C-alpha positions in Angstrom: -95.0 -44.9 -98.6 -91.7 -43.1 -99.4 -91.6 -39.4 -100.2 -90.8 -40.1 -103.8 -93.7 -42.6 -104.1 -96.1 -40.2 -102.5 -95.2 -37.5 -105.0 -95.6 -39.9 -107.9 -99.0 -41.1 -106.5 -100.4 -37.6 -106.5 -98.8 -35.9 -109.5 -98.1 -36.7 -113.1 -94.9 -35.1 -114.4 -96.6 -32.3 -116.4 -98.6 -31.2 -113.4 -95.6 -31.4 -111.1 -93.5 -29.2 -113.4 -96.4 -26.8 -113.7 -96.5 -26.4 -109.9 -92.8 -25.9 -109.7 -92.9 -23.3 -112.5 -95.7 -21.4 -110.9 -93.8 -21.1 -107.6 -90.6 -20.1 -109.4 -92.6 -17.4 -111.3 -93.7 -15.9 -108.1 -90.3 -16.1 -106.5 -88.5 -14.4 -109.4 -91.3 -11.8 -109.8 -91.0 -10.9 -106.1 -87.2 -10.8 -106.2 -87.3 -8.5 -109.2 -89.9 -6.3 -107.5 -87.5 -5.9 -104.5 -84.7 -4.9 -106.9 -86.9 -2.4 -108.7 -88.2 -1.0 -105.4 -84.7 -0.4 -104.2 -84.0 1.4 -107.5 -86.9 3.7 -107.0 -88.9 2.3 -110.0 -91.6 0.8 -107.8 -93.0 3.1 -105.1 -95.4 3.1 -102.3 -95.8 0.0 -100.1 -94.5 -3.4 -101.1 -95.1 -6.6 -99.2 -93.2 -9.6 -100.6 -94.6 -13.2 -100.7 -91.2 -15.0 -100.8 -91.5 -18.2 -98.8 -95.3 -18.6 -99.0 -95.5 -19.6 -102.7 -96.9 -23.1 -102.0 -100.1 -21.7 -100.6 -101.0 -19.5 -103.6 -100.0 -22.1 -106.2 -101.6 -25.1 -104.5 -104.9 -23.3 -103.7 -105.3 -21.7 -107.2 -104.6 -25.1 -108.8 -107.7 -26.5 -107.0 -110.1 -23.9 -108.4 -112.1 -23.5 -111.6 -112.2 -20.4 -113.8 -115.7 -19.6 -112.4 -114.5 -19.4 -108.8 -113.5 -16.1 -107.2 -110.5 -15.0 -105.1 -110.3 -12.2 -102.5 -106.7 -11.7 -101.3 -104.6 -9.6 -99.0 -102.2 -6.8 -99.7 -99.5 -9.5 -100.1 -101.2 -10.7 -103.2 -98.8 -10.7 -106.1 -98.3 -14.5 -105.8 -102.0 -15.2 -105.7 -102.6 -13.0 -108.8 -99.8 -14.7 -110.8 -101.0 -18.2 -109.8 -104.6 -17.3 -110.7 -103.6 -16.3 -114.2 -103.3 -12.5 -114.0 -100.9 -11.6 -116.8 -97.3 -10.9 -115.5 -96.9 -8.0 -117.9 -100.0 -6.2 -116.7 -99.1 -7.1 -113.1 -95.6 -5.6 -113.4 -97.1 -2.5 -115.1 -99.4 -2.1 -112.1 -96.3 -2.2 -109.8 -94.9 0.7 -111.8 -98.1 2.6 -111.7 -98.5 2.6 -115.5 -102.0 2.7 -117.0 -101.4 -0.6 -118.8 -101.5 -2.2 -115.4 -104.4 -4.5 -114.4 -105.8 -1.7 -112.2 -104.8 1.0 -114.7 -101.9 1.9 -112.4 -104.2 3.2 -109.7 -104.0 0.2 -107.4 -100.3 -0.5 -107.2 -98.9 -3.3 -105.2 -101.7 -3.6 -102.6 -104.8 -3.2 -104.8 -104.4 -5.7 -107.7 -107.7 -6.4 -109.4 -108.6 -8.4 -112.5 -112.2 -9.1 -113.5 -111.2 -11.5 -116.3 -109.8 -14.0 -113.7 -112.3 -13.1 -111.0 -109.5 -11.8 -108.8 -111.1 -9.3 -106.5 -108.1 -7.8 -104.7 -105.7 -6.9 -103.2 -107.1 -5.3 -100.0 -105.0 -3.0 -98.0 -107.2 -3.2 -94.9 -106.3 -6.1 -92.6 -109.4 -8.4 -92.6 -111.1 -6.2 -95.2 -111.5 -8.9 -97.7 -113.5 -11.3 -95.4 -116.9 -9.5 -95.7 -116.3 -9.0 -99.4 -115.8 -12.8 -99.9 -119.0 -13.5 -97.9 -120.9 -11.1 -100.1 -119.6 -12.8 -103.3 -120.5 -16.2 -101.9 -124.0 -15.0 -100.8 -124.6 -13.8 -104.4 -123.6 -17.2 -105.8 -125.8 -19.0 -103.2 -128.8 -16.7 -104.1 -128.4 -17.4 -107.8 -127.8 -21.2 -107.3 -124.4 -21.0 -109.0 -121.9 -23.8 -108.4 -119.0 -21.5 -107.5 -116.5 -21.2 -104.6 -115.1 -18.0 -103.3 -111.7 -18.3 -101.7 -110.8 -15.6 -99.1 -107.1 -15.4 -98.3 -106.0 -13.6 -95.1 -103.2 -13.7 -92.6 -103.2 -14.6 -88.9 -103.3 -10.9 -88.0 -106.8 -10.7 -89.4 -108.0 -13.3 -87.0 -108.0 -10.7 -84.2 -110.3 -8.4 -86.3 -114.0 -8.3 -85.8 -114.6 -9.0 -89.5 -113.2 -12.4 -89.1 -115.8 -13.5 -86.5 -118.7 -11.7 -88.2 -117.8 -13.2 -91.6 -117.4 -16.8 -90.2 -120.6 -16.5 -88.3 -122.7 -15.4 -91.3 -121.0 -17.9 -93.7 -121.8 -20.7 -91.2 -125.3 -19.4 -90.5 -126.2 -19.2 -94.2 -124.1 -22.2 -95.3 -122.3 -20.0 -97.9 -119.9 -21.5 -100.5 -116.7 -19.8 -99.2 -113.3 -21.2 -98.5 -111.5 -19.2 -95.8 -107.7 -19.6 -96.4 -105.6 -18.4 -93.5 -101.9 -17.9 -94.3 -100.6 -18.3 -90.8 -97.0 -17.0 -91.0 -96.8 -16.5 -87.2 -96.4 -12.7 -87.4 -98.9 -9.9 -87.8 -96.5 -7.3 -89.0 -94.0 -7.4 -86.1 -96.3 -9.1 -83.5 -95.8 -12.8 -82.8 -99.1 -14.7 -82.9 -98.9 -15.7 -79.2 -98.9 -12.0 -78.2 -102.0 -11.2 -80.2 -104.3 -14.3 -80.0 -105.4 -15.9 -76.7 -106.0 -19.1 -78.8 -103.5 -19.5 -81.6 -105.3 -22.5 -83.2 -107.1 -20.7 -86.0 -108.7 -23.8 -87.3 -110.2 -24.3 -83.8 -111.7 -20.9 -83.9 -113.5 -21.8 -87.1 -114.8 -25.0 -85.6 -116.4 -23.0 -82.8 -118.7 -21.5 -85.5 -119.6 -25.0 -86.8 -117.2 -24.7 -89.8 -115.2 -27.7 -91.0 -111.6 -26.7 -90.6 -108.1 -28.2 -90.9 -104.5 -27.2 -90.4 -102.2 -27.9 -93.5 -98.5 -27.8 -94.1 -98.3 -24.5 -96.1 -94.7 -25.3 -97.3 -95.9 -28.4 -99.1 -97.6 -27.4 -102.4 -98.9 -31.0 -102.9 -100.5 -31.0 -99.5 -102.0 -27.5 -100.1 -103.5 -28.5 -103.4 -105.1 -31.7 -102.1 -106.6 -29.9 -99.0 -107.9 -27.0 -101.2 -109.3 -29.4 -103.8 -111.1 -31.5 -101.2 -112.5 -28.5 -99.4 -113.6 -26.8 -102.7 -115.4 -29.9 -103.8 -117.2 -30.3 -100.5 -118.2 -26.6 -100.6 -119.3 -26.8 -104.3 -121.6 -29.8 -103.5 -123.5 -27.9 -100.8 -121.3 -28.7 -97.7 -121.2 -25.1 -96.5 -118.1 -23.0 -95.7 -114.7 -24.4 -94.8 -111.5 -23.0 -93.3 -107.9 -24.1 -94.1 -105.1 -22.9 -91.9 -101.9 -23.0 -93.8 -98.8 -23.1 -91.6 -96.3 -21.0 -93.6 -93.6 -18.4 -93.2 -92.4 -15.3 -95.0 -88.6 -15.3 -95.6 -88.5 -11.5 -96.1 -89.5 -8.7 -93.8 -93.2 -7.7 -93.5 -92.7 -4.9 -96.0 -89.8 -3.1 -97.6 -90.0 -0.5 -94.8 -89.6 -3.1 -92.1 -86.3 -3.2 -90.1 -87.3 -6.7 -88.9 -86.1 -6.4 -85.4 -88.8 -8.6 -83.8 -87.6 -12.1 -84.9 -84.4 -14.0 -84.6 -82.4 -14.6 -87.7 -81.9 -18.2 -86.7 -85.7 -18.7 -86.8 -85.8 -17.4 -90.4 -82.9 -19.7 -91.4 -84.6 -22.7 -89.8 -87.8 -22.0 -91.9 -85.7 -21.6 -95.0 -84.7 -25.2 -94.7 -88.3 -25.9 -95.7 -88.3 -23.7 -98.7 -91.4 -24.9 -100.7 -89.6 -24.7 -104.0 -86.6 -26.7 -102.7 -89.0 -29.3 -101.1 -90.8 -29.9 -104.4 -87.6 -30.1 -106.4 -86.2 -32.7 -104.0 -89.5 -34.6 -104.1 -89.7 -34.7 -107.9 -86.0 -35.5 -108.3 -86.4 -38.5 -106.0 -89.5 -39.5 -108.0 -87.6 -39.4 -111.3 -89.7 -36.5 -112.6 -87.1 -33.7 -112.6 -83.5 -33.7 -113.9 -81.0 -30.9 -114.3 -82.0 -30.2 -117.9 -85.7 -29.9 -117.1 -84.9 -27.6 -114.1 -82.7 -25.4 -116.3 -85.5 -25.2 -118.9 -88.0 -24.0 -116.3 -85.5 -21.4 -115.0 -84.9 -20.1 -118.5 -88.6 -19.9 -119.3 -89.4 -18.0 -116.0 -86.4 -15.6 -116.4 -87.6 -14.7 -119.9 -91.1 -14.1 -118.7 -90.0 -11.8 -115.9 -87.7 -9.9 -118.3 -90.6 -9.4 -120.7 -92.8 -8.1 -117.9 -90.2 -5.6 -116.8 -89.8 -4.4 -120.5 -93.5 -4.1 -120.8 -93.8 -2.0 -117.7 -90.8 0.2 -118.6 -92.5 0.9 -122.0 -95.8 1.6 -120.4 -97.4 5.0 -120.2 -98.6 7.3 -117.4 -102.2 8.1 -117.2 -102.8 11.6 -118.6 -103.3 14.2 -115.8 -106.7 15.2 -117.2 -108.0 11.7 -116.5 -107.0 11.6 -112.9 -110.4 12.5 -111.6 -112.1 9.8 -113.7 -114.0 7.3 -111.4 -113.5 9.7 -108.5 -116.8 10.6 -106.9 -117.5 13.6 -104.6 -120.7 14.8 -103.0 -122.0 17.8 -104.9 -122.1 21.1 -103.0 -125.3 21.8 -101.1 
């Protein structure tokens, strides 16, 4: 089957354009955040998702509104794809109280109960046991839900990874472990950190069904995530998907990026997930210049509105800063 025929067999036009739009929303949001950070309007830490958009968009497209997501500190893309409002997300980047975490979470601690988006976790591997807990609650209450836990290859070296996979397998919990393997844990190449770099193989060692997926192909991501979620939802126990992906930008805005060759980055950029989908859809007759321009205009307008909303937002009053902060009373 040709590439164009394969695309047409999987996607109808509306769904295809929707996937493209979601990836473009994430790309433009991230680019704008980098610009605003450089201007001093966004502060703290900022980890950009540029290059990995297909993983978030494909995975979120496979879920229902009742499912839960636990993400990493590189989570803006997951939040947008999940349905977190772009205005409130940008306000959170600014630290304004109109943000989805009332401005208290910032870039690394995005939370949105309405979309069952449970972080945003700054601790590497910290979301794994949280996801297991959410899945355990669903199992105990016989709810037909899936909890998706997103983490990077750096988390695989953490104890939480092994403890969480062991418990999920032991109790047959409805959790989908989604490893975004971008080959680098901060500045450490995966071969320097893991004695076995096959993350899916590690999951199989715990008796968990696992597969490695092309994380630059949004269609492949969605299909793998949908199949895994359906198997989990019907009592098949946990699964792990290892998404082979790559971040085009540095680990964070503070990263001098001296640990990888620029030629490697440029090679991966040839498999830009947005460009790959555009080519696929054009070949399949589902995308022309006018349609592409319309998507661009729509996305640009949304990002502009989000920035305007954040700029017009308000700071939390000083007298409220101790709200929800708990201390042990004096003896």
